[in-house]
N, C-alpha and C positions, 0 to 999 in steps of 0.2 A: 541566194536565191530571191535577189529583193523584188521582185516583181510578183511574188506570190504573197499573198496575205497570209502574213502568221496565224492570226487568231479565224480564220475561215476552214472549215471543215468541208474539205472534198473529198468527193466520193467516188473511188474510181471502182469499174470492174475490169476482171482480167477473164479472157475466153480462150480455149486453145485447147491440147489434149494435156488435161491434170486428174490427178484421181485415178488415174490407171494405172498406179505403179509401176510407170517405167521411168526409173532415177535418172536417165537423162534429161527428160520432160519434166521433175522434178527440181534438178539443179537450175532450168530454163526460170522455173517460177519463182524460186527461192532468190534467184538475185532481180530480178523484177520487182518484189515485194521490199529487198534489204534495200534497192536503190528508192524505189519511193521514198519508203520510211526518212531516208536520210535528206530526201530532196523537200518534203511536203513535213513541215512542225503539227498539222492536223489533219493524219488522213485517214477515212475510211474504207480501206478494201472488201471487195467481193470478188470469191473467184467462184466462179462457173466450173462444173466440177465433175464427172462421174462417179465420184467417191467423196461425198462434201465433208462425210466423217474424218474419214484420214486428212485430209486436205486441214481442215479446222485443227485436226489434232499437228499434225506436220509443220505448219507455217502460221499456226495461231492470228489467222487475220478474223476480222470481226465476224465474216459473214463469206459461207459457202452454200450453192444450192446447185442441186440435178435440174437444170434451166432446160435440158433438151429431153425433159420427163413431163416439163409442163408443155399444156395448149396455148397455141400464140398470143390470146390475149393477158395470161398470166405470164409470160414468162415478158412481156413488153411492158406490163406494170413494174417488175423487177427492174426493167432495163432504165425505165423513167426517171430513178432515182440517181442513176450517175451523173455525174459529172462531164465525164469521159470514158468511153470501154476501149481496153487496149486489146488487139486481137492477134495473137501467139504468146510468144514466139515458136519457132519449130517448122518444121517439115509439111505444114497441115492442108496445103493444095497441092491435093492430088484425085484422080479422078474419082476411086470409089466412097471418100465420104468427102469433097469439096461442100457440095449443098449443107450436108448437115455441121460442117466447121462454120460455113458463113450465115446459118440463121440468127447466130446472135448481132450479125454484124448488118443484115440486113432490117432488122428490128428496130436497133439502135437508129440506124439512118430513115427510118420512118417518123421517128419520133424524135428528131433533129440534133440526138447524142453524138458529140465527134468518134470519131473509130483512128485511132491510129496502129496501124497496121506494122507489128512490131516486131524487126529482125526475122522475117520468115525465108522459108524456102519451099519448094516444093517439085512435084511432079513423082510420075508420069504425070502429063495433064492433054491428053489427044482428043477427048470428047467433045465436038464444037459446043455443046450447049452449056457444058461446065465453063469451057473459057471464056464464053459469052458473059456466065455470071463472073466471072473470076475481073473481068473488063469493069462491066457495070458498078459493083461495089469496091474496086479499088478505086476508081476512078470518083468515088464519090469520096473515098476515105480524105480527113484533112491533113494526115502525111501518111506514106509509105516507105517502109525501109524494111531490106532485106539483108539476108546475112552472108551471102556470095557473089561472086559473080554470075555465077551460072543459075542463079535465082534470077537476076536482074534482067541476063539475056531471057530468061524466061516468061517472064510480065511482060518486055518488051513484044516478044514474039507473038504472044497471045492477044495482044494489040493494046496492055495499059497505056494511057498516055497520060496519066498522072505522073511528078516527077518522081522519080524513083531515087533513095539515097541508101549507099552501101554503108552499112555498120557492122556488128560482127553479132556473133552467136552471145548472149550476156551470161551463159555456164562459163564465158571466160575468166567472168569475174568472180568465181565461187570461190572460197576460202575452207582450207583444210579443218577439219573437226575432230576434237582427242575421241580416243576408241579408248574402253577398258581394257587395261593391261591382259584378263583373265579371257577376252574374246578371242584375241590377237593370237593367244595361247591357244586357244581351241582349233585356230585355225591353221594352227603351226606354225604360223609367220613370226614367232620370236625364236626359233630354231638358228641358228647360224648356219644356212645354205641359201645357196643360189636361188632365186625363184624368179620364172619368167611369166608375167599375168598375159593372159587370152580372153578378147574377146569375140562371141559370135552373135548372131543375131538369128531370125525366123525369116522363112518368105514371108512376102504381107503384100499388103496395096503399094506400099513403099518401096517395093523391091521384088515387083512381079517375075523379074526374070531369072530369079536366085534357084542354080539349080543343089539341090541338097546334096544328092551323091557324087559333084560335082568338088562344092568347096567341104563336106564334111570327110572325102578320101584325103583334098588335099590338106587340110590342118591337122589329120590326123597323125599324116607322114611326117607333114612337117614338126609338129609337136615330137616324135620319137626322134629326128634330127635335133633337134636342140636339147632335146634330153643325153642324147649319145656325144654329142659336138663340144656343148658346154656345160654338162654335167647340172644341168638345173631341172628343177621340179617346176612343173608347170601346174598354175594356178588359174581355170577359168573364172571367170568374175560376170554373173549375171547382171545385166543392166533390168531386165523383167524378171526376179527371181522369181515372182510367184505366175510367172505366164510361160514363156516358152524359152528362154535363155537358158536355161537350168536344165531342160529337156534336151537341146540344140546340145548344147557342151557334155552331157551325158553320151549324147550318141556317138562325137568326137572321141570320147574316152573310149569307148568301146571298142574303135577300131585301132585305138595303138596297140603297139606290140610291149611300149611302158606303161602301160595302165597303171600300174604301180606306183609312177611319179606323179600322177597327175590326180588333180582336185579340184573341188568347187566349191566358191565361199559358200557355206552354210547359214552364215548370219545373215539378221534384217539391219542393213545398212542406212545409214542418209547418204544422199549424196555428196555431202561435205566428208563426211567418216570415208566414204570410197575413195577419196583424195589422199588421206593419211594410208587407207593400206597400199595405195597405187604406189604411195611414194617408199614401201619396202620392196618393192620390183627393182632388178637390174635393168630388165628390157623388156617391151609388151609386143603384142601381136595383137591386132585389133581389125574389127568388121565395124562398130558400134560409132558414129561420130563422137560421144558424147563419152566415150570410152580414151579415146586419143585426145578429145579436148582435156579431159583430167589428169593424161600423161604429160603432155606439153605444158598446163600448170604447171605441174611438180618437176616440169626439166627432165624425167625419163626418157631414155630413146624409145623410138616404137617404129616399127614397119606396120604400115597400116594395107587394108585389101580393101581396095575402095570397090563397092557394089553398088554406088550413086555416088550422084554429083556431087551430093553435100560433102561427101569424105575428099573429094578432088580437091573440093573446093578450098576446103583446110589444110590439106598438103599444098596446094598452089599458093596458101599463103605463107605457108612455114619455109618453102623452097626445098619441100623436101622429095624427091621422087619415087612413084608410085606406082606398079602395074596394075591393068586393071585385072578383075577377077575371072573375068567371061574368060579370057583366053589363056590364064595361067600354070601353066603343068607346075607337077609337083619339083621336077628342076630347076626351071623358073623362079619357082616360089623361094627353095632354099638357098639358090646364088645370091637373091635379092636381099633372104633375111644374114646371110652369111657377109656381106659387104654392108649393112647396116651395122649391123655389131661388132664388125674389127673397128666402124668410123663412129661406134658408139660415144665415145667422149665428145667430139668433136660435132657430134649431130647436137645431142644434150648444149652443148652451149651455142650452137646457131638457133636453136627452139627458144633459151632463155633470150636470145638479142632478138627473137621477132613478136614475142610475147606482150610484151609492155606497148605495140604499137598496136597490134590486135584491141588488148584491154583497153584501149584510149577509144579505137572505134566502137566498141561496144558499149561505152559508159555514151556515146552521142545519142544511141536511141531515145535513152531517159531523158537526155536534155530536150530532146524533140516533144517529147512530151510534154513538159514543162512549158515549152513554148506554146501548144496547143491549148493545153491547161488556160494558160496566161490570156491568149487570144479568145478563149470562150468566154471568159471571166469579165471581161471587157462589156 
């Protein structure tokens, strides 16, 4: 990075959905930070977090602030210290919270701090006032990048005129981390048995049309099928272990006939450690985007249950067919899983072929940040 002054300290802020104990979001943050440190010999990173204590411990950044607890003047004083503000990544532009997430962007633009929109996606985004807000602030950004084509279409549809660059989710660059053997034993992952990983999620603002009764019944019946058909244990992997994912997982298990063959991960793991755990699965069935990304990184074949466009975007990139969750019957899902299972070796090989190109796209976002930083330093 010859255009970057190696003796200069650069102060970069990152804002998004961090500190909330969602391991998918934390994997995004981990890889953003890693790339910044690789690119900048002397970088000072401030993460605007819901839980600064957790962020400091988990990511070892120099500074973490609960900026949304501050009044505007206090928050703006913190943002003034930055050379650049990274907004993202993740699916953070949706109706309920779009004003909350764009607040730091607005404050940065008021004081002339360049903003890079970092591999985001979003939706639903139906409120006209929210759409206007998105257009206003993204048009003023130094660069706008999205992680999938559906996000690009959404931003174009709402009226963003700034050039939108398609990159990829930064979590695709995550590396596995070792796990103490005693933790694997506690989870039963050390046993010589076939294991299938499952990921669920709760209804929420990013998935407002998710029907719990429908999908809980769907997954319970499908899990029973996989136990009987593949003689497999079922391990539910919560990406929000301290919030709703564990509860949703137990609710699905409660509806299973073979509940004795199913369990929920109990330990507290980092995103990188989850990669190691997933590598112990022969197959996966998942709803959450980052669970599926973790499977793809490890080359573990999977069947996806797309509840949102961001999941559909990943499946399109990997060229793996996936039926929409809304209209899916138990018979449809079992047939789909049976087909993917029978072709799992080929599916795994195809995923491994596609991942390098997606990872190259993911690296481009950091390159764009470096270009903006270089331009801002002139």
